[in-house]
N, C-alpha and C positions, 0 to 999 in steps of 0.2 A: 177700263174705260166703260162708261155706261152706254146704253142704247136709248136714244130719245125718240119719242113719237111726235110726228108732225102732222098737221091737217091744213089743207089749203082752204081758206074761207071763200074763195071764188069758185073753184071747180069741185071741192069736196074730196080731193085726192088725199088719201090717208096712207102714211108710210112710216117706217122706223129708220133711224140713222145712228150708226155707231160712231161716236165722236167723244173727244176729251171734254172734261168738265170745264176746262178753260177756254174752249172754243166758243166763238160768237154763235148764237143761234142762227139757223138758216133762215133766209128771207124769201128766196125765189123758189117757186114751185117747180119741180122737175117736169111736171106734166104740161101745165099751161104756161109756164115761164113767167107768171106774174108774181109781184112782190106781196104775196098775201098769205104767207105761211104763219101758222100759230103753233108754238110748241106746247104740247099737251103735258099735263101733270100725270106722271105714271105712278102706279101703285108699288113699283119695285118688285124685285124677285124675292121669293121666300128664301130663307137661310135654312139649309138642311144639313144636319150633322149625321154622317153615317159612320158606322163602326162601333167598337166597344168603348170608346172614350178618347176623344181627340186630345184632351188636356193631359192625359196620362202618357200618351205616346209621342205627341208632337213637341212638348216642351221639357222632356226629360234630359238631364245632363248625360253625356256619354258615360257608359260604364255603370250607371245607376240602375238598380233593379227595382222592380215593383215590390212594395212591402207585402209580407205575408199576413194572413188573418190574425195571427197571434201578435205580431208587431203592432198592428193598428190598435188592438185592445190595450196593450201595455202603454202605448203613447196616450191613450185617452184617459186612463186611470193611473196617475203618477204614483199613488201609494197602494201597495198590495192590501188585500182584505185583512191579513193577519196584523198589519201595523196600524190599522184604522182604530181610532179611539172610540170607545163606547160612549153613547150619549148619557149624560148625568141627569137623573131626575131630581127635582127639588125636594129637599128633606130626606133623601135616601142616602145610605152609605155607599161610597164607591167600592165596588168589588174588584179584585184583581182580574186581569184578562185571563181567559182559560189557557191552560198550558197546551202547547202544541208539541207533538213529537217530531224529532229531527227527521229530515228526509233522508232516505237511503239511496 
């Protein structure tokens, strides 16, 4: 529930009231008891995110772990560099890809 600011146009009393958005704005000043309150437009509170990343920790499924650095690179590049096709130049013969030695 938000906090609203009010000011009395008769006596100048300024105060804040914690109330629901659905509540009718106040009319009667608590100081002078006259129906001269005006609800002020507030700037609102700033939104502050603290921590290492709310989206990573707050919305994670139970049992799901954070991806490691190697996993994120593999997901970003679907084809390994060895499988990438070389660019063909116009009018030049296509040469076979270089042979790679098997991994041990």
